[in-house]
C-alpha positions in Angstrom: 11.2 9.4 -23.5 14.6 9.3 -23.6 16.6 6.3 -22.1 18.9 7.1 -19.0 22.2 5.5 -18.6 23.2 2.7 -16.7 25.0 4.7 -14.3 22.3 7.4 -13.9 19.4 4.7 -13.2 21.5 3.3 -10.2 22.0 6.6 -9.1 18.6 8.0 -9.0 17.2 4.9 -7.3 19.9 5.2 -5.1 19.0 8.9 -4.4 15.1 7.9 -4.1 16.2 5.5 -1.3 18.8 7.9 0.5 15.7 10.4 0.4 13.3 7.8 1.9 15.7 7.2 4.3 16.6 10.6 5.4 12.8 11.6 5.6 12.0 8.4 7.2 14.6 8.8 10.2 13.0 12.6 10.5 9.7 11.2 10.8 11.1 8.4 13.6 12.8 11.3 15.7 10.2 14.2 15.5 7.3 12.3 15.9 6.7 11.9 19.8 6.4 8.5 21.6 3.4 6.4 20.8 1.7 8.9 18.4 1.6 6.3 15.7 -1.7 4.5 15.2 -1.6 1.3 17.4 2.3 1.5 18.5 1.9 1.2 22.0 0.0 -2.2 21.4 2.6 -3.6 18.8 5.6 -2.0 21.4 3.6 -4.1 24.4 3.8 -7.7 22.0 7.5 -6.9 21.3 8.2 -6.5 25.3 6.2 -9.3 26.2 8.0 -11.6 24.1 11.5 -10.1 25.0 10.4 -10.9 29.1 8.7 -14.0 28.9 10.0 -15.8 25.8 6.5 -17.0 25.1 3.9 -15.6 22.7 1.1 -13.5 24.7 -2.6 -14.5 24.7 -5.5 -11.7 23.8 -7.8 -11.3 26.6 -10.5 -9.6 27.7 -9.6 -6.1 29.2 -6.7 -5.8 26.8 -8.6 -3.0 24.7 -9.3 -0.4 27.4 -11.4 1.9 25.3 -12.2 4.6 27.8 -8.4 4.5 29.0 -7.2 4.3 25.2 -9.3 7.2 24.5 -8.1 9.5 27.6 -4.4 8.6 27.0 -4.9 9.9 23.6 -6.6 13.0 24.4 -3.8 13.8 26.9 -0.9 13.1 24.1 0.3 10.1 26.1 1.7 12.0 29.2 4.6 9.9 31.3 2.4 9.4 34.2 -0.1 7.4 32.3 1.1 3.8 31.4 1.1 2.2 28.0 1.0 -1.0 29.4 -2.6 -1.7 29.3 -2.8 -1.3 25.6 -2.6 -5.1 24.7 -5.1 -5.3 22.2 -2.4 -6.2 19.1 -1.4 -9.7 21.2 -3.4 -11.7 18.5 -1.2 -11.0 15.7 1.2 -13.5 14.3 4.5 -13.3 15.5 7.0 -12.9 13.0 7.5 -9.6 12.9 7.7 -9.1 16.8 10.4 -12.1 17.0 12.4 -10.2 14.7 12.0 -6.9 16.6 12.5 -8.4 20.1 16.6 -9.0 18.9 16.7 -4.9 18.1 14.5 -4.4 21.6 17.1 -6.5 23.8 20.0 -4.9 21.7 19.0 -1.4 22.5 17.4 -2.0 26.0 13.8 -1.6 24.5 14.2 2.0 23.4 11.5 2.8 20.7 13.7 4.8 17.9 15.9 1.4 17.0 12.4 -0.2 16.7 10.9 2.7 14.6 14.2 2.6 12.4 14.0 -1.1 12.0 10.7 -0.2 10.5 12.4 2.0 8.0 15.3 -0.1 7.2 12.5 -2.8 5.9 10.9 0.3 4.1 14.2 0.6 2.4 14.0 -3.0 1.1 10.3 -2.6 0.0 11.5 0.1 -2.2 13.9 -2.0 -3.9 11.4 -4.6 -4.5 8.8 -2.2 -5.7 11.5 -1.0 -8.3 12.3 -4.6 -9.9 8.5 -5.6 -10.1 8.3 -2.4 -12.7 11.4 -3.5 -14.3 10.3 -7.4 -14.8 7.1 -5.8 -16.5 8.6 -2.7 -18.4 12.2 -3.9 -18.7 13.3 -0.7 -20.9 11.4 1.6 -19.0 13.2 3.0 -16.3 11.2 6.1 -15.6 8.2 4.0 -14.9 10.5 2.1 -12.4 11.7 4.9 -11.1 8.2 6.5 -10.5 6.9 3.7 -9.2 9.8 3.5 -6.4 9.1 7.4 -5.7 5.6 6.9 -5.0 5.7 4.2 -2.7 8.7 6.2 -1.1 7.0 9.5 -0.8 3.4 8.9 -0.3 3.4 11.0 3.2 1.1 8.7 5.5 3.1 5.6 4.0 6.2 7.4 5.2 4.6 7.9 8.7 3.5 4.1 8.8 6.9 2.7 7.6 8.6 4.6 10.5 6.2 3.2 13.2 6.8 0.0 15.5 4.1 -2.1 13.8 4.2 -5.5 11.4 2.7 -3.3 8.2 6.0 -2.7 6.8 7.1 -6.2 7.1 4.0 -7.6 5.7 4.3 -5.2 2.7 7.8 -6.4 2.0 6.8 -10.2 2.2 3.5 -9.5 -0.3 5.8 -7.0 -2.6 8.3 -10.2 -2.8 5.8 -12.3 -3.7 4.4 -10.4 -6.7 8.1 -9.9 -7.7 8.2 -13.6 -8.0 5.0 -14.1 -9.8 5.5 -11.6 -12.3 8.9 -13.5 -13.1 7.0 -16.9 -13.3 4.4 -15.1 -15.8 6.9 -13.4 -18.0 9.4 -16.4 -17.9 7.7 -19.6 -17.5 8.4 -22.4 -15.3 11.9 -22.7 -13.7 11.4 -25.8 -12.0 9.5 -27.0 -8.7 12.0 -25.3 -6.5 10.1 -21.7 -7.6 6.9 -22.9 -6.1 8.0 -24.3 -3.4 9.7 -20.6 -2.5 6.6 -18.9 -3.2 5.0 -21.3 -0.8 7.7 -20.3 2.0 7.3 -16.9 1.5 3.4 -16.9 1.6 3.9 -19.1 5.1 6.2 -16.3 6.4 3.5 -13.7 5.1 0.8 -15.5 7.0 3.0 -15.9 10.2 3.5 -11.6 9.6 -0.3 -10.3 8.9 -3.2 -11.5 7.7 -3.5 -9.2 5.0 -0.5 -11.2 3.2 -3.5 -13.7 2.4 -4.4 -12.1 -0.7 -1.0 -13.9 -1.7 -2.9 -17.1 -2.0 -5.7 -16.4 -4.6 -2.7 -14.4 -6.6 -0.5 -17.4 -6.7 -3.2 -19.9 -8.0 -4.4 -17.1 -10.5 -0.8 -16.8 -11.7 -0.6 -20.6 -12.1 -4.0 -20.7 -14.0 -3.3 -17.8 -16.3 0.3 -18.6 -17.2 0.1 -22.4 -17.6 -3.2 -21.9 -19.5 -1.6 -19.2 -21.8 1.5 -22.0 -22.5 -1.3 -24.7 -23.3 -3.2 -22.4 -25.8 0.0 -21.3 -27.7 2.0 -24.8 -27.6 2.2 -26.3 -31.0 0.8 -30.0 -31.0 -1.0 -32.4 -33.0 -4.6 -32.8 -33.1 -4.8 -35.7 -30.7 -2.4 -33.4 -28.4 -4.8 -30.5 -28.6 -7.5 -32.7 -27.5 -5.7 -33.3 -24.3 -4.9 -30.4 -23.4 -7.2 -29.7 -20.8 -6.3 -32.9 -19.1 -2.7 -31.8 -19.3 -3.7 -28.3 -18.1 -5.3 -29.7 -14.9 -2.6 -32.4 -14.0 -0.1 -29.6 -14.3 -2.4 -27.1 -12.1 -2.8 -29.8 -9.5 1.1 -30.4 -9.6 2.2 -27.0 -9.0 -0.8 -25.9 -6.4 0.3 -28.2 -3.8 4.0 -27.2 -4.0 2.9 -23.7 -3.1 -0.2 -24.7 -0.5 1.7 -27.1 1.4 4.8 -25.3 2.2 2.8 -22.1 3.4 0.3 -24.5 5.2 3.2 -26.5 7.2 5.1 -22.9 8.2 1.7 -21.7 9.4 -0.1 -24.8 10.9 1.9 -24.6 14.1 0.6 -21.2 14.6 -3.1 -22.0 13.5 -3.1 -25.0 15.9 -1.9 -23.0 18.8 -4.8 -20.4 18.2 -7.3 -23.0 18.1 -6.0 -24.5 21.5 -5.6 -21.2 23.1 -8.9 -19.4 21.7 -10.9 -22.2 20.7 -13.4 -23.1 18.1 -11.6 -22.5 14.4 -10.2 -19.3 15.6 -7.0 -19.9 13.8 -6.1 -16.0 13.3 -7.4 -15.1 16.7 -9.7 -12.6 15.0 -12.9 -13.7 16.9 -11.1 -13.3 20.3 -10.1 -10.0 19.1 -13.8 -9.1 17.9 -15.1 -9.9 21.3 -12.7 -7.7 23.1 -12.8 -4.5 21.2 -16.3 -4.1 22.5 -16.3 -0.4 22.3 -14.9 0.1 18.7 -17.5 1.7 16.5 -19.4 -0.7 14.5 -20.5 0.2 11.1 -24.3 -0.9 12.0 -24.5 1.4 14.3 -23.1 4.4 12.3 -25.4 3.6 9.1 -28.2 4.1 11.7 -27.1 7.1 13.0 -26.0 9.1 9.6 -27.8 7.5 7.4 -26.5 5.6 4.1 -25.5 8.7 2.1 -23.6 10.8 4.3 -21.8 7.2 5.6 -21.0 6.8 2.3 -19.4 10.0 1.9 -17.4 9.6 5.4 -16.0 6.6 4.0 -14.7 7.8 0.8 -13.4 11.5 2.4 -11.7 10.0 5.2 -10.2 6.9 3.1 -8.8 9.4 0.6 -7.2 11.7 3.5 -5.9 8.9 5.4 -4.4 7.3 2.3 -2.4 10.6 1.8 -2.1 12.7 5.0 -3.8 11.9 8.5 -1.3 11.4 11.0 -1.4 10.4 14.4 -4.4 8.7 15.8 -6.4 10.0 12.8 -6.3 13.7 14.6 -3.5 15.5 12.5 -5.1 16.7 8.8 -3.5 18.9 6.6 -4.5 21.8 5.0 -7.7 21.5 3.0 -5.9 23.0 -0.4 -3.6 19.9 0.0 -6.2 17.4 -0.6 -7.8 19.4 -3.4 -4.6 19.5 -4.7 -4.1 15.9 -4.6 -7.4 15.1 -5.8 -6.8 16.8 -8.8 -3.7 14.9 -9.3 -5.5 11.5 -8.6 -8.3 12.7 -11.2 -5.7 13.7 -13.8 -3.6 10.4 -13.5 -6.8 8.4 -13.4 -7.6 9.7 -16.6 -4.3 9.1 -17.9 -4.7 5.4 -16.6 -8.3 4.9 -18.6 -6.2 6.7 -21.7 -3.5 4.0 -21.6 -6.1 1.0 -21.2 -8.0 2.1 -24.1 -4.8 2.7 -26.2 -3.9 -0.7 -25.3 -6.6 -2.4 -25.8 -6.8 -1.0 -29.4 -3.1 -1.2 -30.7 -2.0 -4.3 -28.4 1.1 -2.6 -27.5 1.7 -4.8 -24.7 2.9 -8.6 -24.8 0.8 -11.6 -23.2 3.4 -11.5 -20.5 3.3 -8.0 -19.6 -0.7 -8.0 -19.9 -0.8 -11.0 -17.5 1.5 -9.4 -14.8 -0.7 -6.4 -15.2 -3.6 -8.3 -14.4 -1.7 -9.9 -11.6 -1.0 -6.6 -9.9 -4.4 -5.4 -10.9 -5.9 -8.6 -9.0 -3.5 -7.6 -6.0 -5.0 -4.1 -5.8 -8.7 -5.4 -6.1 -8.4 -8.0 -3.3 -6.7 -5.7 -1.1 -9.6 -3.4 -1.4 -12.4 -5.9 -1.1 -10.4 -7.0 2.2 -10.6 -3.1 3.4 -14.4 -3.0 2.4 -14.9 -6.6 4.1 -13.4 -5.2 7.5 -15.3 -1.9 7.4 -18.4 -4.1 7.0 -18.2 -5.0 10.8 -16.2 -1.9 12.2 -15.6 1.8 11.2 -12.3 1.6 10.2 -12.1 4.2 7.2 -8.0 4.4 7.4 -6.6 4.1 3.7 -3.2 3.1 5.4 -4.9 -0.6 5.1 -4.8 -0.2 1.3 -0.8 0.0 1.5 -0.4 -3.7 0.7 -1.5 -2.9 -2.6 0.9 0.4 -3.0 2.9 -1.2 -5.3 0.4 -1.9 -7.9 -0.8 1.5 -6.8 2.4 3.3 -7.9 3.0 1.7 -11.0 -0.9 2.6 -12.2 0.0 6.2 -11.3 3.0 6.2 -13.1 1.5 4.9 -16.2 -1.3 7.3 -16.1 1.0 10.2 -15.5 3.3 9.2 -18.3 0.1 9.0 -20.6 -1.6 12.2 -19.4 1.6 14.0 -20.5 1.6 12.7 -23.8 1.5 15.5 -26.0 -1.5 15.0 -27.8 -3.2 14.2 -24.5 -1.7 17.2 -22.4 -3.4 19.6 -25.2 -6.6 17.9 -24.4 -6.1 18.0 -20.7 -5.1 21.7 -21.0 -8.6 22.4 -22.9 -10.4 20.0 -20.4 -9.2 22.1 -17.4 -10.2 25.5 -19.3 -13.6 24.3 -20.0 -14.0 23.5 -16.1 -12.8 27.0 -15.6 -15.5 28.4 -17.7 -17.9 26.0 -16.0 -17.2 27.2 -12.8 -17.2 30.5 -13.6 -20.7 30.4 -15.6 -22.1 28.7 -12.4 -20.6 31.8 -10.0 -22.5 34.4 -12.1 -25.5 32.6 -12.1 -25.3 32.1 -7.9 -22.8 34.8 -7.0 -20.3 32.1 -5.2 -17.2 31.9 -7.2 -15.2 29.3 -6.2 -11.8 30.8 -6.3 -9.6 28.2 -5.2 -10.9 25.6 -7.4 -11.1 27.9 -10.4 -7.3 28.5 -9.4 -6.2 25.1 -9.1 -8.0 24.3 -12.8 -6.3 27.4 -13.8 -2.8 26.4 -12.9 -3.3 22.7 -14.4 -4.7 24.1 -17.6 -1.6 26.4 -17.7 1.0 23.4 -17.1 -0.7 21.1 -19.3 -0.5 24.0 -22.0 3.4 24.5 -21.1 3.8 20.6 -21.3 2.1 20.5 -24.9 4.9 22.7 -26.4 7.8 21.6 -24.4 10.3 19.5 -26.6 11.1 15.8 -25.6 14.1 16.5 -23.8 12.4 17.9 -21.0 9.8 15.0 -20.7 11.8 13.4 -17.9 12.2 16.3 -15.9 8.2 17.1 -16.2 7.5 13.4 -15.4 9.4 13.5 -12.1 7.9 16.9 -10.7 5.0 15.4 -9.4 7.4 13.2 -7.2 9.6 16.1 -6.2 6.1 17.5 -5.2 5.1 14.5 -2.8 9.0 14.4 -1.7 8.5 18.2 -0.6 4.8 17.4 0.8 6.6 15.1 3.3 8.6 17.7 4.7 5.9 20.0 5.0 3.7 17.3 6.5 6.1 16.7 9.0 7.4 20.5 10.3 4.0 22.3 9.1 1.7 20.0 10.8 2.8 16.9 12.8 5.8 18.5 14.6 3.6 21.8 15.8 0.4 19.8 16.5 2.3 18.2 19.7 4.0 21.6 20.8 2.8 22.5 24.1 0.2 25.9 23.6 
């Protein structure tokens, strides 16, 4: 793929950020108050801090289930107060302290608080770009694709324009990933880097529990990088015999430099929670579980639905709510949009598999690149495992809980898209979709039930890849950009075709 000029690089990155900023402001302005998940409870935390100058305590009654369901059903009418919704009072304080400044400056108005999240989202985009550039420094399209994916997933736009601590947590986790990628690429630059990493992890723990994944990530980075250095460092026979001991000493030196600053920053918060909530409830989660007594439980749903139906609902709802399921999970988009997104994911997933196979066979990636990609894959896996763990207890089939891994997912999307668009792969994909059309047509002849929508989608995909297979290389950047432009258009469709009309009076 042809390289882009320095000027066009910065211009395209700025264009993505500005486009996100414009659409984010539109979402913040056009979405009615409190019509974002848990926004009233987050707002009440900020309000409590601003008015009482002390941290709130989560208590029984802070999750009034019946009242919450009623106020959601009535779309938060002015005569129903959001004051009783305080079930986020157990959250770590960092985001809310920052938001309190905005609350005070703008007299508690909701829009400025939403725009604070949009601003944090802009910072997240820049860090996403830097992460991809650290791994693939000569591949501008991959970096821009990663950034555009993080910017234009419709549900992510909605979440990053709401009052919540999610975006700050994502930003801190992304900066940690950036530091780790630089470390595995360049090696040790002194103890200060690891202390700074520990400080960032501590700030993450003071923001949201989802950043806990940064601890095993950092330790894994040290293990992998230092182990690789030991394997490739030339030495005498005697020195090689002592490699294991030297590696252990090195790890035991660096790990405390990361963990101690993180613990020292988070320790006052942990001790406060133990004193307030009792036991070893350092995150306030035991108190939270105790007060959300009417929240749907997984065990009960499994009994009611059965394992097969439950798994189907879990996968389907997770997929939809990752891409576009707005409000309090009540605003779905057209089923055809979900089908197109599913087809896009299947195509990109195929490309990602081909990318892995090609690089395993040809070993085109350097060792630092493989280590960095492994870290990003581990980050995504840990986030997925934490999502599954949460759903073992509560029914929380919300794809937005995967957004802490959105940067790794965005880079994987760009890599898979690039690979599947390669000429030979595009030709094979076109033939694969044509085969799918023939299978569906044959099935329709037997059953008399032709799935016209699926056949049309497969036909469109076959035509698109057929055209790509014969295009010259000078059009590759444009073809690569088309899915991201489609996501940008989908952002506007979701807002003006589905979200805004949903709240219009009948």
